[in-house]
C-alpha positions as CSV (number, residue, x, y, z in Angstrom):
1,M,-20.5,17.1,215.2
2,S,-20.6,17.1,211.3
3,L,-23.5,19.4,211.2
4,L,-21.8,21.9,212.9
5,V,-18.6,21.8,211.2
6,V,-20.2,21.9,208.1
7,G,-22.5,25.2,209.2
8,V,-19.1,26.8,209.4
9,G,-17.3,26.1,206.5
10,I,-21.0,27.9,204.7
11,V,-20.7,31.1,207.0
12,V,-16.8,31.2,206.4
13,T,-17.4,30.6,202.5
14,A,-20.1,33.2,202.8
15,S,-18.2,35.5,204.4
16,F,-15.3,35.5,201.7
17,F,-17.4,36.0,198.8
18,F,-19.4,39.0,199.8
19,A,-17.5,40.6,201.6
20,S,-16.1,44.1,199.7
21,P,-13.2,42.6,197.6
22,Q,-9.8,43.4,199.1
23,Q,-7.7,45.1,197.0
24,D,-4.1,44.0,198.5
25,A,-2.7,40.5,198.8
26,G,-1.7,40.6,202.2
27,A,-5.4,41.5,203.4
28,E,-6.7,38.5,202.4
29,V,-8.5,35.9,205.1
30,A,-5.9,33.5,206.4
31,A,-4.7,30.3,204.2
32,E,-6.9,28.0,206.5
33,E,-10.2,29.3,205.6
34,K,-9.1,29.8,201.9
35,V,-12.4,27.4,200.8
36,S,-14.4,27.0,197.8
37,T,-17.9,25.3,197.5
38,A,-17.5,23.9,194.3
39,T,-16.9,19.7,195.2
40,E,-14.0,19.0,192.8
41,Q,-11.5,21.2,191.6
42,P,-10.1,20.6,187.6
43,R,-7.7,18.3,187.6
44,V,-5.2,20.6,185.8
45,P,-6.7,23.8,185.2
46,V,-6.8,23.9,181.1
47,A,-9.0,22.9,178.5
48,A,-6.2,20.3,177.5
49,G,-7.5,18.6,174.3
50,K,-8.7,21.4,172.4
51,I,-6.1,23.9,173.9
52,D,-3.5,21.8,172.4
53,R,-5.3,22.2,168.8
54,A,-5.1,25.6,169.3
55,I,-1.6,25.5,170.3
56,E,-0.3,23.4,167.6
57,K,-2.1,25.4,164.6
58,Q,-0.5,28.5,165.7
59,R,2.2,27.3,165.6
60,E,2.3,26.6,161.8
61,V,1.8,29.9,159.9
62,P,1.4,30.2,156.0
63,Q,4.2,31.8,154.1
64,E,3.4,31.6,150.7
65,R,0.1,31.5,149.1
66,G,0.3,30.2,144.8
67,S,-3.1,30.9,142.5
68,G,-5.0,28.0,143.7
69,G,-1.6,26.0,144.8
70,P,-1.2,24.8,148.3
71,V,-0.1,26.7,151.1
72,V,3.8,26.4,152.2
73,I,3.8,25.9,155.9
74,K,6.7,27.4,158.1
75,R,7.0,26.2,161.6
76,F,8.0,28.8,163.7
77,V,11.8,28.5,165.2
78,S,12.5,29.9,169.0
79,R,16.4,31.2,169.4
80,G,16.4,31.0,173.7
81,P,17.7,28.2,176.0
82,D,17.5,25.0,176.4
83,N,15.7,24.7,179.8
84,K,12.6,26.1,179.6
85,M,12.1,26.3,183.3
86,L,10.9,29.7,184.3
87,R,10.9,31.3,187.9
88,M,8.0,33.8,188.4
89,T,7.5,35.9,191.4
90,I,4.1,38.8,191.5
91,P,4.7,41.5,193.8
92,K,1.0,42.2,194.3
93,M,0.2,38.4,194.4
94,A,0.6,36.7,198.2
95,Q,2.0,33.2,197.1
96,I,4.1,33.6,194.3
97,R,7.6,34.7,195.0
98,N,10.4,32.8,192.4
99,D,8.3,30.4,191.6
100,T,9.2,27.8,189.6
101,V,7.5,27.2,185.9
102,P,8.4,24.4,184.5
103,Y,7.5,24.0,180.3
104,S,4.8,21.0,179.2
105,V,1.9,20.1,178.2
106,S,-1.4,21.0,179.1
107,D,-2.5,17.7,180.6
108,D,0.8,16.6,182.4
109,D,-0.8,16.5,186.4
110,K,2.3,16.1,188.1
111,A,3.4,19.8,187.1
112,F,0.4,21.0,188.0
113,R,0.6,19.3,191.7
114,R,4.1,19.8,192.2
115,H,4.4,23.3,190.5
116,A,3.1,27.1,191.7
117,A,1.7,26.8,187.5
118,V,3.0,25.6,184.4
119,H,4.4,27.0,181.2
120,L,1.9,25.7,178.6
121,R,4.3,23.8,175.5
122,G,4.1,25.1,172.1
123,T,3.0,29.2,173.5
124,G,5.7,31.6,172.8
125,N,8.5,32.7,175.5
126,P,9.7,35.5,177.1
127,W,12.7,36.2,174.5
128,D,10.5,36.1,171.8
129,R,10.0,39.0,169.9
130,Q,6.2,38.4,169.5
131,A,4.2,36.1,172.2
132,N,2.0,34.5,173.8
133,V,3.5,32.8,176.8
134,Y,0.6,31.3,178.1
135,I,0.9,30.2,181.8
136,A,-1.8,28.4,183.9
137,G,-2.2,27.4,187.5
138,H,-4.5,26.0,190.2
139,R,-7.1,28.5,191.6
140,L,-7.0,26.0,194.9
141,G,-4.4,23.8,194.3
142,F,-2.7,20.6,196.9
143,P,-1.5,20.9,200.4
144,G,2.1,21.0,201.4
145,T,2.6,21.8,197.0
146,D,3.8,24.6,195.6
147,S,0.5,24.5,194.0
148,W,-1.7,25.1,196.8
149,L,-3.2,28.3,196.7
150,S,-0.5,29.8,194.1
151,F,-3.5,31.1,191.9
152,W,-5.7,31.9,194.6
153,D,-5.4,35.8,194.8
154,L,-5.0,36.3,191.0
155,N,-8.0,38.3,190.8
156,V,-6.5,41.0,192.9
157,L,-3.8,42.5,190.1
158,D,-4.7,45.4,188.2
159,K,-3.6,47.2,185.3
160,G,0.0,48.4,185.4
161,D,0.5,45.1,188.6
162,R,4.2,43.9,187.5
163,V,4.9,40.0,187.1
164,F,8.7,39.5,186.6
165,I,10.1,35.8,184.7
166,I,13.9,35.1,184.7
167,D,14.8,32.0,182.4
168,S,17.3,28.9,183.4
169,T,20.5,31.5,182.4
170,G,18.5,34.4,185.1
171,K,18.1,37.0,182.3
172,R,14.9,39.0,183.3
173,Y,11.8,40.2,181.8
174,V,9.0,42.5,183.4
175,Y,5.9,42.5,182.6
176,R,2.9,44.8,182.6
177,V,-0.5,44.1,183.5
178,F,-3.4,45.7,180.5
179,K,-6.2,43.2,180.3
180,T,-8.6,41.6,183.0
181,F,-11.3,39.1,181.2
182,I,-13.4,35.5,181.7
183,V,-14.0,33.0,178.7
184,D,-14.7,29.6,179.0
185,P,-13.6,26.8,179.5
186,D,-13.0,26.1,175.8
187,E,-12.1,29.8,174.7
188,V,-8.7,28.7,172.5
189,S,-8.3,32.3,171.3
190,V,-7.0,33.6,174.4
191,T,-3.5,31.6,173.5
192,R,-2.9,33.4,170.4
193,P,0.3,35.6,170.3
194,L,-0.3,39.7,170.0
195,E,1.3,41.4,166.2
196,G,4.2,42.7,167.4
197,R,3.9,42.3,171.6
198,N,5.2,39.2,174.0
199,I,2.7,39.1,176.2
200,V,2.1,37.0,179.5
201,S,-1.3,34.9,179.9
202,L,-2.2,34.1,183.5
203,Q,-4.7,31.8,184.0
204,T,-7.3,30.1,186.3
205,C,-10.3,28.9,187.3
206,T,-12.8,30.7,188.8
207,L,-15.1,30.0,191.5
208,P,-17.0,29.4,193.8
209,D,-17.4,26.5,190.8
210,Y,-14.7,26.7,188.7
211,S,-16.8,26.8,185.7
212,R,-15.1,29.3,184.0
213,R,-11.4,31.0,184.0
214,L,-9.7,34.2,184.4
215,I,-6.9,35.9,182.7
216,V,-4.5,38.1,183.1
217,Q,-2.4,39.7,180.5
218,A,0.7,41.7,180.8
219,E,3.4,42.5,178.3
220,R,6.8,42.7,178.3
221,V,8.5,46.1,179.3
222,D,11.4,45.5,180.1
223,K,14.7,42.8,180.0
224,R,18.4,42.2,181.1
């Protein structure tokens, strides 16, 4: 019987990964058939140590340079609500519907388990003039929690698709996808802001073995 179950699982996995890709999140296979060939997903979907160091460096920028003297460092101060909890809706994706996105450190295992995604502490905010709002979530997640399959279909997002974010005061920010790409887990340059732009970067692990990271970037086009 165990061999039969394994055989069925392999057939389901193969049929999902090698079938023609669906562009409509609602057309995907049923949740109970969404499986991965990896034995275990990462505890958190980011390279915690390296990404934390990269974010900290970005928060300090040279403001003045003397001739051969030390660089004067000034930290960015973000003005916005004290409560940085966000809510996010992505119409193209099956699971992201007014989901809570806490502001926390990259190795916060509990936050990644309990929520659909986590806004990495130290990255930008929706209300900033220039920012890279970096939000990461599990591809598979944990059954019975909001993390379960939250970013499973992040790959269906295309250029022009919308991402809606609401801050703790109720202000809404509309983003439009402009870029999707894949990087290695330790490629921390994707957390950097783009000059003069407010973007959100959505990140999850690639399938079937979680070996790389899928990044979807969207730019803020409206706020109200």
